[in-house]
C-alpha positions as CSV (number, residue, x, y, z in Angstrom):
1,X,-13.4,7.1,-2.3
2,X,-15.6,8.8,0.3
3,X,-15.0,12.5,1.1
4,X,-14.5,11.4,4.5
5,X,-11.5,9.2,3.5
6,X,-9.8,11.9,1.9
7,X,-10.5,14.5,4.2
8,X,-8.9,12.1,7.0
9,X,-5.9,11.2,4.8
10,X,-5.4,15.1,4.8
11,X,-5.4,15.2,8.5
12,X,-3.2,12.6,9.0
13,X,-0.8,14.0,6.4
14,X,-0.7,17.3,8.1
15,X,-0.2,15.3,11.5
16,X,2.9,13.7,9.8
17,X,2.3,10.2,9.8
18,X,4.7,9.2,7.2
19,X,6.2,5.9,6.8
20,X,9.8,5.5,7.0
21,X,11.6,5.4,3.6
22,X,9.1,7.5,1.6
23,X,10.3,10.3,-0.2
24,X,7.9,13.5,0.0
25,X,7.2,15.7,-3.1
26,X,4.3,17.8,-2.4
27,X,1.2,18.3,-0.5
28,X,-2.4,18.9,-1.7
29,X,-4.4,19.9,1.2
30,X,-7.3,21.4,-0.3
31,X,-10.5,19.7,-0.9
32,X,-13.3,22.0,-1.4
33,X,-15.2,21.4,-4.7
34,X,-13.3,18.3,-5.3
35,X,-15.5,15.6,-6.7
36,X,-14.7,12.2,-5.5
37,X,-15.3,9.0,-7.1
38,X,-18.0,6.7,-6.0
39,X,-17.0,3.1,-5.0
40,X,-17.6,0.3,-7.1
41,X,-19.8,-2.1,-5.2
42,X,-19.2,-1.0,-1.7
43,X,-21.4,1.8,0.2
44,X,-19.8,3.1,3.1
45,X,-22.6,2.9,6.1
46,X,-20.4,3.9,9.2
47,X,-17.2,6.1,9.4
48,X,-15.4,7.4,12.5
49,X,-12.7,10.1,11.9
50,X,-12.0,10.8,15.5
51,X,-11.9,14.5,15.1
52,X,-13.2,15.1,18.8
53,X,-15.3,12.2,20.0
54,X,-16.6,8.8,18.5
55,X,-19.3,10.4,16.2
56,X,-20.7,8.6,13.3
57,X,-19.9,11.0,10.3
58,X,-21.9,8.7,7.6
59,X,-24.7,6.8,9.6
60,X,-26.1,7.8,13.0
61,X,-24.2,5.0,15.4
62,X,-22.0,7.1,17.8
63,X,-19.9,5.3,20.5
64,X,-19.3,5.9,24.2
65,X,-15.6,6.3,25.6
66,X,-15.4,3.5,28.5
67,X,-12.6,3.4,31.0
68,X,-11.3,6.6,30.4
69,X,-10.3,6.1,26.8
70,X,-9.6,9.7,24.8
71,X,-9.5,11.0,21.5
72,X,-6.5,12.8,21.3
73,X,-4.8,14.8,18.1
74,X,-7.5,13.2,15.7
75,X,-7.1,9.6,16.8
76,X,-8.7,7.0,19.4
77,X,-6.1,6.4,22.3
78,X,-6.4,3.3,24.2
79,X,-4.5,2.0,27.4
80,X,-5.2,-1.8,27.9
81,X,-4.0,-1.6,31.6
82,X,-6.9,1.1,32.2
83,X,-9.0,-1.3,30.3
84,X,-10.5,1.5,27.8
85,X,-12.3,0.9,24.8
86,X,-15.1,1.9,22.9
87,X,-18.7,0.6,23.3
88,X,-21.4,1.1,20.6
89,X,-25.4,0.7,21.3
90,X,-25.8,-1.4,17.9
91,X,-24.2,-3.8,15.4
92,X,-21.9,-1.8,13.0
93,X,-21.0,-4.8,11.2
94,X,-23.9,-6.3,8.9
95,X,-24.7,-9.7,9.8
96,X,-25.3,-10.8,6.5
97,X,-24.3,-9.8,2.9
98,X,-20.9,-8.9,1.8
99,X,-19.0,-6.5,3.9
100,X,-15.6,-4.7,4.1
101,X,-14.2,-3.1,7.5
102,X,-11.1,-0.5,7.2
103,X,-9.4,0.8,9.9
104,X,-5.8,2.4,11.2
105,X,-3.8,1.2,14.5
106,X,-0.9,1.7,15.9
107,X,0.2,-0.9,18.7
108,X,2.0,0.6,21.5
109,X,2.9,-2.6,23.0
110,X,1.7,-6.2,22.1
111,X,0.5,-8.5,25.2
112,X,1.4,-11.9,25.9
113,X,-2.4,-12.5,25.6
114,X,-5.2,-11.9,23.1
115,X,-6.2,-8.4,21.9
116,X,-8.9,-7.0,19.7
117,X,-8.7,-3.9,17.5
118,X,-12.8,-4.1,16.7
119,X,-15.2,-7.1,17.9
120,X,-19.0,-7.9,17.8
121,X,-20.6,-11.3,18.7
122,X,-20.4,-13.6,21.7
123,X,-18.3,-16.3,23.0
124,X,-19.2,-19.7,21.8
125,X,-20.8,-18.1,18.7
126,X,-19.6,-17.0,15.5
127,X,-17.9,-13.9,16.8
128,X,-16.6,-11.3,14.5
129,X,-13.2,-9.4,15.4
130,X,-10.0,-8.2,13.8
131,X,-7.2,-8.7,16.7
132,X,-4.1,-10.9,17.6
133,X,-3.2,-14.1,19.6
134,X,-0.6,-14.4,22.0
135,X,2.0,-15.3,19.7
136,X,1.3,-11.9,18.0
137,X,-0.4,-13.6,14.8
138,X,-3.3,-11.9,13.4
139,X,-7.0,-13.2,13.8
140,X,-10.0,-12.3,11.9
141,X,-13.2,-13.9,13.9
142,X,-14.0,-17.2,15.1
143,X,-14.0,-18.9,11.6
144,X,-10.6,-17.5,10.8
145,X,-8.9,-17.9,14.2
146,X,-5.3,-18.7,12.8
147,X,-4.2,-16.6,9.8
148,X,-0.6,-17.3,10.5
149,X,0.0,-13.5,9.5
150,X,2.2,-11.7,12.0
151,X,0.8,-8.4,13.7
152,X,2.9,-5.5,12.6
153,X,5.3,-4.9,15.9
154,X,7.3,-1.6,14.8
155,X,4.8,0.7,16.6
156,X,3.9,2.4,13.5
157,X,0.5,3.1,11.9
158,X,-0.9,0.2,9.7
159,X,-3.8,0.1,7.7
160,X,-6.0,-3.3,8.3
161,X,-8.9,-4.0,5.7
162,X,-10.9,-7.2,6.0
163,X,-13.5,-8.0,3.1
164,X,-16.1,-10.6,3.2
165,X,-17.3,-11.5,-0.2
166,X,-20.4,-13.7,0.2
167,X,-20.9,-14.7,-3.4
168,X,-17.3,-16.0,-3.4
169,X,-17.4,-17.3,0.2
170,X,-13.9,-15.9,0.5
171,X,-12.8,-13.7,3.4
172,X,-9.2,-11.7,2.5
173,X,-7.1,-9.5,4.9
174,X,-5.2,-6.5,3.5
175,X,-2.3,-4.9,5.3
176,X,-1.2,-1.5,4.1
177,X,-2.6,-2.1,0.9
178,X,-1.6,-5.4,0.1
179,X,-3.7,-8.9,-0.1
180,X,-1.5,-10.9,2.6
181,X,-4.2,-13.7,3.2
182,X,-7.2,-15.4,2.2
183,X,-9.7,-17.9,3.4
184,X,-12.4,-20.0,1.6
185,X,-15.8,-20.7,3.4
186,X,-18.4,-19.2,5.4
187,X,-17.8,-16.4,7.3
188,X,-20.7,-15.9,10.1
189,X,-21.7,-12.8,12.4
190,X,-23.9,-12.4,14.9
191,X,-25.5,-9.8,17.3
192,X,-25.3,-11.0,20.9
193,X,-22.6,-8.2,22.0
194,X,-22.8,-4.9,20.1
195,X,-19.7,-3.8,18.5
196,X,-16.6,-2.6,20.2
197,X,-13.4,-1.0,19.5
198,X,-10.3,-2.1,21.4
199,X,-11.9,-5.0,23.4
200,X,-13.4,-8.4,22.5
201,X,-17.0,-9.2,23.5
202,X,-18.0,-10.7,26.8
203,X,-16.6,-12.2,28.7
204,X,-13.3,-11.8,27.7
205,X,-10.8,-9.1,29.0
206,X,-9.1,-8.8,25.6
207,X,-8.0,-4.9,25.2
208,X,-5.8,-3.1,22.5
209,X,-3.0,-1.2,23.8
210,X,-2.4,1.6,21.3
211,X,-4.4,4.1,18.9
212,X,-7.0,3.4,16.5
213,X,-8.1,5.9,13.8
214,X,-10.4,5.9,10.6
215,X,-12.6,3.2,11.1
216,X,-15.0,2.6,8.3
217,X,-17.5,-0.1,7.9
218,X,-18.9,-1.1,4.3
219,X,-21.6,-3.1,2.6
220,X,-20.1,-4.8,-0.3
221,X,-16.7,-5.6,-1.1
222,X,-13.9,-3.2,-1.6
223,X,-11.9,-3.7,-4.7
224,X,-7.8,-4.1,-4.3
225,X,-7.5,-0.8,-6.1
226,X,-9.9,0.8,-3.7
227,X,-8.0,-0.3,-0.7
228,X,-5.0,0.5,-2.1
229,X,-6.3,3.9,-2.6
230,X,-7.6,4.2,0.9
231,X,-4.0,3.3,2.1
232,X,-2.5,6.1,0.0
233,X,-4.6,8.6,1.6
234,X,-4.1,7.3,5.1
235,X,-0.7,6.7,5.2
236,X,0.7,8.0,2.5
237,X,1.8,4.9,1.0
238,X,2.2,3.3,-2.3
239,X,1.9,-0.4,-1.6
240,X,3.8,-1.8,-4.9
241,X,7.3,0.1,-5.2
242,X,9.4,-0.2,-8.3
243,X,12.4,-2.8,-8.4
244,X,15.8,-1.8,-9.9
245,X,17.0,-3.4,-12.9
246,X,20.0,-4.4,-14.8
247,X,19.8,-4.7,-18.7
248,X,22.0,-4.6,-21.6
249,X,22.6,-1.9,-24.2
250,X,19.6,-1.7,-26.6
251,X,17.5,-3.6,-24.6
252,X,14.2,-3.0,-22.8
253,X,12.7,-2.5,-19.2
254,X,9.6,-2.0,-17.3
255,X,9.2,-0.3,-14.0
256,X,6.1,-0.7,-12.0
257,X,4.3,0.7,-9.0
258,X,0.7,0.3,-7.5
259,X,-2.2,0.5,-10.3
260,X,-4.6,2.5,-8.3
261,X,-7.4,2.0,-10.8
262,X,-8.9,5.4,-10.9
263,X,-8.8,8.5,-13.3
264,X,-8.3,10.5,-9.8
265,X,-4.6,9.5,-9.8
266,X,-2.3,10.7,-12.1
267,X,1.2,9.2,-12.5
268,X,4.7,10.8,-13.5
269,X,8.0,8.8,-13.8
270,X,11.3,10.8,-13.3
271,X,14.9,9.6,-13.8
272,X,17.2,11.4,-11.3
273,X,14.3,13.4,-10.1
274,X,13.8,15.1,-13.8
275,X,10.3,14.3,-15.1
276,X,10.1,11.7,-18.5
277,X,8.5,13.7,-21.1
278,X,5.2,11.5,-21.5
279,X,4.8,13.0,-25.0
280,X,7.9,11.1,-26.1
281,X,7.2,8.2,-23.8
282,X,3.6,7.9,-23.0
283,X,4.3,5.3,-20.3
284,X,5.7,7.7,-18.6
285,X,2.4,9.1,-17.4
286,X,1.1,5.3,-16.4
287,X,1.6,2.8,-13.6
288,X,4.1,1.0,-15.4
289,X,7.3,2.5,-17.2
290,X,8.2,1.0,-20.5
291,X,12.0,1.7,-21.8
292,X,13.1,0.4,-25.0
293,X,16.6,0.7,-27.0
294,X,18.5,1.3,-23.6
295,X,21.5,3.1,-23.6
296,X,24.1,4.0,-21.3
297,X,22.6,7.8,-20.9
298,X,19.5,6.1,-19.6
299,X,21.1,4.7,-16.3
300,X,19.5,6.4,-13.2
301,X,17.4,6.3,-10.4
302,X,13.6,6.0,-11.4
303,X,10.8,6.9,-9.3
304,X,7.2,7.9,-10.0
305,X,5.1,10.9,-8.4
306,X,1.6,9.5,-7.7
307,X,-1.0,12.7,-7.1
308,X,-4.7,12.6,-6.4
309,X,-6.9,14.7,-4.0
310,X,-5.5,13.8,-1.0
311,X,-1.8,14.4,-1.5
312,X,1.2,13.6,-3.8
313,X,4.2,11.6,-2.9
314,X,7.2,10.0,-4.8
315,X,7.7,6.3,-5.1
316,X,11.0,4.8,-3.8
317,X,13.9,5.0,-6.2
318,X,14.8,2.2,-8.5
319,X,18.2,2.0,-9.9
320,X,18.6,1.4,-13.8
321,X,22.0,0.1,-14.6
322,X,23.1,-0.3,-18.2
323,X,25.5,-3.5,-18.4
324,X,27.4,-2.5,-21.7
325,X,29.5,-5.4,-21.4
326,X,26.5,-7.8,-22.1
327,X,26.8,-6.9,-26.0
328,X,24.6,-9.9,-27.0
329,X,22.4,-9.6,-24.4
330,X,22.1,-12.8,-22.7
331,X,22.5,-11.6,-19.3
332,X,25.5,-13.0,-18.8
333,X,29.4,-10.8,-19.7
334,X,31.6,-13.3,-21.2
335,X,33.7,-13.8,-24.2
336,X,31.0,-14.6,-26.3
337,X,30.2,-10.6,-26.0
338,X,33.8,-9.8,-26.9
339,X,33.4,-12.0,-29.9
340,X,30.2,-10.5,-30.7
341,X,31.6,-7.1,-30.4
342,X,34.9,-7.8,-32.6
343,X,32.5,-9.2,-35.5
344,X,30.4,-6.0,-35.6
345,X,33.5,-3.8,-35.3
346,X,35.4,-5.7,-38.4
347,X,32.4,-5.4,-40.4
348,X,31.3,-1.9,-39.7
349,X,28.0,-2.8,-37.7
350,X,26.5,0.3,-36.3
351,X,26.1,-1.5,-32.9
352,X,29.9,-1.2,-32.8
353,X,30.0,2.8,-32.3
354,X,30.2,1.9,-28.6
355,X,31.0,5.7,-27.5
356,X,27.8,7.0,-30.0
357,X,29.9,9.7,-31.4
358,X,28.5,8.6,-34.9
359,X,31.9,6.8,-35.9
360,X,33.2,3.4,-35.7
361,X,36.9,3.5,-34.7
362,X,39.6,2.5,-32.3
363,X,38.0,4.8,-29.5
364,X,35.0,2.5,-29.7
365,X,37.2,-0.6,-29.2
366,X,38.9,0.9,-26.5
367,X,35.8,1.9,-25.0
368,X,34.3,-1.7,-25.1
369,X,37.5,-3.0,-23.6
370,X,37.0,-0.8,-20.3
371,X,33.4,-1.5,-19.9
372,X,34.2,-5.3,-20.6
373,X,37.2,-5.3,-17.9
374,X,34.7,-3.2,-15.4
375,X,31.9,-5.8,-15.7
376,X,28.4,-5.1,-14.4
């Protein structure tokens, strides 16, 4: 991940771009002196953080604001009614080879006609663009005019990534760090009209109404882990959230979040906001928490704090419920469980120590009856 992406992510964090439903833990805003990993097979060739204008902070392809378009508060602001867009004097998207295009966008309104976030090419040719159609479905260039993926209409910031893997002849669409669509086949790009942001190539008057930020163009293909990492820094988002589980006593469970695939990320699982000791359970410091021999005291709300050079945030919470009345662990509390407990109780099986006090007695029997009647 580039230093530009990290700095931009910190800037957005300070601005307060936080999706609903996420829980803040802490913020790391210092980036000086931090070593950031190089991208695997992708090389950043153009980057536009919109700090004050449309300056390319990696290459030299600066853009021109057209129609009164402005850079405000660290992002590009575009009004479709005023026909605002950014024009470049060259092609940013390479016309051959594998590529990746990453950008953030927030739609103020979705029009009843076509609109574009980025475009390059010409009418009747193999034009490249990321945009939407009158039905508000995303389209990715002339070869992939219909993706059947709805454009987000919630008025929030979203992270869009398109990768073209020339060797695989595969184009993929990611939104907010998640692969949503892919298409096999050729993906052509031409150079008749230089790259634009917020407007389609000529002769179409297709404008975007909203804001665009953190436009990054790469040669090569970003990996899913790299894309998830960019989403994490830009939107403060963990794409895969943990899912709650109901398990039987002495059973096992796993809870997982996004594996960002880099040593620059650390993980700390918590139960009811208390960190789980990674010395006792090493999986507490990984993307997947594994719990074994689960007991009633293991019930609680589990989350994972993910940290890298950009920031530190907690995942959504996942409730772990221990179904003590499912004594035989078949997933269904029934009289087979009752019979199984009675047999264990009468034979003095240690599993009949239902209240965990070290003795098998009628307190255990009463506790099981209460749990059985309560169900799960």
